[in-house]
C-alpha positions as CSV (number, residue, x, y, z in Angstrom):
1,M,-11.5,-25.4,-8.5
2,D,-8.6,-23.0,-9.3
3,L,-7.6,-21.1,-6.0
4,D,-6.1,-18.4,-7.6
5,L,-9.2,-17.4,-9.5
6,F,-11.2,-17.4,-6.7
7,L,-10.8,-14.3,-4.8
8,P,-12.1,-14.6,-1.3
9,L,-9.6,-17.5,-0.8
10,A,-6.5,-15.1,-1.7
11,L,-7.8,-12.6,1.3
12,D,-8.0,-12.5,4.8
13,I,-9.4,-11.1,7.3
14,A,-6.4,-8.7,7.9
15,D,-6.2,-7.8,4.5
16,I,-9.0,-7.0,4.2
17,A,-9.5,-4.7,7.0
18,A,-6.6,-2.9,6.0
19,V,-7.4,-2.1,2.5
20,L,-10.9,-1.0,3.8
21,L,-8.9,1.3,6.3
22,L,-7.1,2.7,3.6
23,F,-10.1,3.5,1.7
24,V,-11.9,5.4,4.5
25,I,-9.0,7.4,5.8
26,W,-8.1,8.6,2.2
27,L,-11.9,9.8,1.6
28,G,-12.2,11.0,5.3
29,I,-8.9,13.2,5.2
30,G,-10.1,14.3,2.0
31,W,-13.3,15.5,3.3
32,I,-12.2,17.3,6.1
33,T,-9.7,18.9,4.6
34,E,-12.2,20.9,2.4
35,N,-14.8,20.8,4.8
36,P,-12.7,22.0,8.2
37,P,-14.0,22.9,11.4
38,Q,-14.6,27.0,11.4
39,S,-12.0,27.3,14.6
40,R,-9.7,25.6,12.6
41,Q,-9.2,26.1,8.8
42,S,-6.8,23.7,6.6
43,V,-4.8,25.2,4.4
44,S,-6.1,24.5,1.4
45,V,-9.1,26.3,2.5
46,L,-7.3,29.2,3.9
47,M,-5.2,29.9,0.4
48,K,-9.1,30.2,-1.3
49,R,-8.6,33.4,0.5
50,Y,-5.4,34.4,-0.8
51,R,-6.4,33.5,-4.2
52,R,-9.5,35.8,-4.4
53,E,-7.7,38.6,-3.0
54,W,-4.9,37.6,-6.0
55,M,-7.7,38.2,-8.0
56,L,-8.6,41.6,-6.5
57,Q,-4.9,42.8,-6.8
58,F,-4.6,41.4,-10.4
59,L,-7.1,43.8,-11.3
60,T,-4.7,47.1,-11.1
61,R,-1.9,45.8,-11.7
62,D,0.0,46.5,-14.6
63,P,1.4,45.1,-16.7
64,R,0.0,41.8,-15.9
65,I,2.5,39.8,-16.6
66,F,3.5,38.7,-13.4
67,D,0.5,37.5,-13.1
68,G,0.4,35.1,-16.1
69,N,3.6,34.2,-15.2
70,I,2.8,32.8,-11.9
71,L,-0.2,30.9,-13.6
72,S,2.2,29.4,-16.2
73,T,4.2,27.7,-13.0
74,L,1.0,26.2,-11.4
75,R,0.2,24.4,-14.7
76,D,3.4,23.3,-15.1
77,G,3.5,21.7,-11.7
78,T,0.3,20.2,-12.7
79,A,1.5,19.1,-16.1
80,F,4.4,17.5,-14.5
81,F,2.7,15.6,-11.8
82,A,0.1,14.2,-14.5
83,S,3.2,12.7,-17.0
84,A,4.6,11.1,-13.9
85,C,1.4,9.4,-12.8
86,M,1.1,8.5,-16.6
87,I,4.7,6.7,-16.5
88,A,4.1,5.2,-12.9
89,T,0.8,3.4,-14.3
90,G,2.7,2.2,-17.2
91,G,5.1,0.8,-14.6
92,I,2.5,-0.8,-12.7
93,L,0.6,-2.2,-16.0
94,A,3.7,-4.1,-16.6
95,L,4.1,-5.3,-13.3
96,V,0.6,-6.4,-13.4
97,S,1.2,-8.6,-16.7
98,D,4.1,-10.5,-15.4
99,T,4.6,-10.8,-11.6
100,D,7.3,-13.6,-11.8
101,Q,9.4,-10.9,-11.3
102,L,8.5,-9.3,-8.4
103,R,7.6,-12.6,-6.7
104,G,11.1,-13.2,-7.3
105,I,12.0,-10.0,-5.1
106,A,9.5,-10.8,-2.5
107,R,11.0,-14.3,-1.9
108,E,14.6,-12.6,-2.1
109,L,13.3,-10.2,1.0
110,E,11.6,-13.2,2.7
111,L,8.3,-11.4,1.7
112,E,6.6,-14.3,-0.6
113,R,2.7,-15.0,0.6
114,G,-0.6,-15.7,-1.3
115,T,-1.0,-16.5,-5.1
116,A,-0.3,-14.4,-8.3
117,I,-3.9,-13.1,-8.3
118,L,-3.3,-11.6,-4.8
119,W,0.0,-10.1,-5.8
120,E,-2.2,-8.3,-9.2
121,L,-4.7,-7.0,-7.0
122,K,-2.1,-5.2,-4.3
123,L,-0.7,-3.8,-7.4
124,L,-4.1,-2.4,-8.9
125,V,-4.9,-1.2,-5.5
126,A,-1.8,0.7,-6.0
127,M,-2.6,1.8,-9.6
128,F,-6.3,2.7,-8.4
129,F,-4.6,5.7,-6.8
130,V,-2.4,7.1,-9.4
131,V,-4.9,6.8,-12.3
132,N,-7.2,9.0,-9.7
133,A,-4.2,11.2,-9.6
134,F,-3.9,11.5,-12.8
135,L,-7.4,12.2,-13.6
136,K,-7.2,15.5,-10.9
137,F,-4.1,16.7,-11.9
138,A,-5.1,16.6,-15.4
139,W,-8.7,18.3,-14.7
140,S,-6.6,20.8,-12.8
141,H,-4.1,21.4,-15.9
142,R,-7.4,22.4,-17.8
143,L,-9.4,24.7,-15.0
144,F,-6.1,26.6,-14.5
145,G,-6.3,26.8,-18.7
146,Y,-9.8,28.1,-18.1
147,C,-8.3,30.4,-15.5
148,A,-5.9,31.7,-17.7
149,I,-8.8,32.5,-20.3
150,M,-10.7,34.1,-17.6
151,M,-7.9,36.3,-16.8
152,A,-7.4,37.1,-19.8
153,A,-10.9,38.6,-20.5
154,V,-10.9,41.0,-17.6
155,P,-11.0,44.6,-18.9
156,N,-7.8,46.8,-18.3
157,E,-10.2,49.6,-16.9
158,V,-10.9,49.0,-13.3
159,D,-14.2,50.9,-13.3
160,D,-15.5,48.5,-16.0
161,P,-18.6,47.0,-15.0
162,C,-17.4,43.4,-15.8
163,A,-14.0,43.6,-14.1
164,R,-14.2,42.4,-10.9
165,E,-17.1,40.2,-11.7
166,R,-14.4,38.6,-14.3
167,A,-11.6,39.0,-11.6
168,M,-14.2,36.8,-8.9
169,Q,-14.9,34.2,-11.8
170,A,-10.8,33.6,-12.3
171,A,-10.9,33.1,-8.8
172,E,-13.2,30.7,-8.4
173,L,-11.6,28.3,-11.5
174,N,-8.4,29.0,-10.0
175,I,-9.7,27.8,-6.6
176,T,-11.6,24.6,-8.4
177,A,-8.3,23.8,-10.0
178,A,-6.2,24.1,-7.0
179,R,-9.0,21.7,-5.1
180,S,-8.4,18.9,-7.8
181,F,-5.0,19.3,-7.5
182,N,-4.3,18.8,-4.4
183,A,-6.7,16.0,-4.4
184,G,-4.3,14.6,-6.8
185,L,-1.2,15.2,-4.5
186,R,-3.6,12.7,-1.7
187,S,-3.7,10.1,-4.2
188,V,0.0,10.1,-5.0
189,Y,0.2,10.1,-1.2
190,F,-2.1,7.3,-0.5
191,A,-0.7,5.4,-3.4
192,L,2.8,5.0,-1.7
193,A,1.0,4.0,1.3
194,A,-1.0,1.0,-0.9
195,L,2.7,-0.5,-1.7
196,A,2.9,-1.5,1.4
197,W,0.3,-4.3,1.1
198,L,2.8,-5.8,-0.6
199,A,4.7,-6.5,2.6
200,G,1.4,-7.5,3.8
201,P,-1.6,-6.1,5.3
202,Y,0.0,-4.9,8.9
203,P,2.7,-2.7,6.8
204,L,-0.3,-1.1,4.8
205,I,-2.0,-0.5,8.1
206,G,1.4,1.0,9.1
207,A,2.2,2.9,5.8
208,T,-1.7,4.3,5.9
209,A,-1.3,5.8,9.3
210,V,1.9,7.7,8.3
211,V,0.5,9.0,5.1
212,L,-2.7,10.2,7.3
213,F,0.0,11.8,10.0
214,V,1.4,13.3,7.3
215,T,-1.2,14.8,5.8
216,W,-3.1,16.1,8.7
217,R,0.3,18.0,9.6
218,R,0.8,19.5,6.4
219,E,-2.8,21.0,6.3
220,F,-3.9,21.7,10.2
221,A,-0.3,21.7,12.0
222,S,2.4,23.1,9.5
223,T,4.8,26.2,10.1
224,S,3.4,26.9,6.8
225,R,-0.2,27.1,7.9
226,Q,1.1,29.4,10.6
227,V,2.8,31.8,7.7
228,I,-0.4,31.8,6.3
229,L,-2.7,32.8,9.2
230,H,-0.4,35.6,9.4
231,S,-2.5,39.1,7.7
232,L,-4.8,36.8,6.7
233,P,-7.1,38.3,4.1
234,S,-10.8,39.2,5.3
235,Q,-13.2,36.4,4.7
236,G,-15.8,38.8,3.4
237,L,-14.4,38.6,-0.2
238,P,-17.4,37.6,-2.2
239,A,-17.5,34.6,-4.2
240,H,-18.9,34.6,-7.4
241,D,-22.5,33.3,-7.4
242,G,-23.4,33.6,-11.2
243,R,-24.6,37.1,-10.7
244,P,-22.3,40.3,-11.0
245,V,-20.4,41.0,-8.1
246,S,-20.2,44.4,-8.6
247,G,-23.8,45.2,-8.5
248,S,-23.7,46.8,-11.7
249,P,-25.7,45.4,-14.7
250,P,-22.8,43.4,-17.3
251,R,-22.4,45.2,-21.0
252,Q,-24.4,44.6,-23.3
253,P,-22.8,43.4,-26.6
């Protein structure tokens, strides 16, 4: 039997444990970032208040070109990362189709280990995170587009019964787009960690630990978080639940 085709023989316990740890930590930090304890909220959760506050300020801002420019900048950022992920995916696919060049580099660095299918598997794990990041960025880009349309639908008259409701709808779309964007960034971080598997399971564990620390610190212990906490908007700002936030019935066509 060709051992290259028998995957269990290409992996040892350390490899399996390192990869499982990578995925568990990726899922775990994503969940805790979006569902933090009330006593120590993450930057991503705190920013939701500012996004809702933004849309309340947007109601009375005249002209509203400033808000459109901000949203355009956010969309440009998602488009940039989505394009970068597509390029990275193409590069990884090129390496998967011909691992000889990669193995040659590995021999020079004295990292040669395992069969060709193992090298391909290592690259495919990294590509999984890159592809996931692309899908998140692409969806975030589209959601920011929905948000732009919803903002354009906000009436100019502040006392219009639909104005506050539409603004809160735009805020929730903005929050959802930001959530996808943040998830895409996390996938990029863990894609970089996954590349450490090329050097073996223990470098992968080390890289995963570093990415975990960096991700946790930026969300829960960074200087930017301290700045965001200063003069934090009220948590009582309403989230759109499908009913008119203002309490007034919508206009009839």
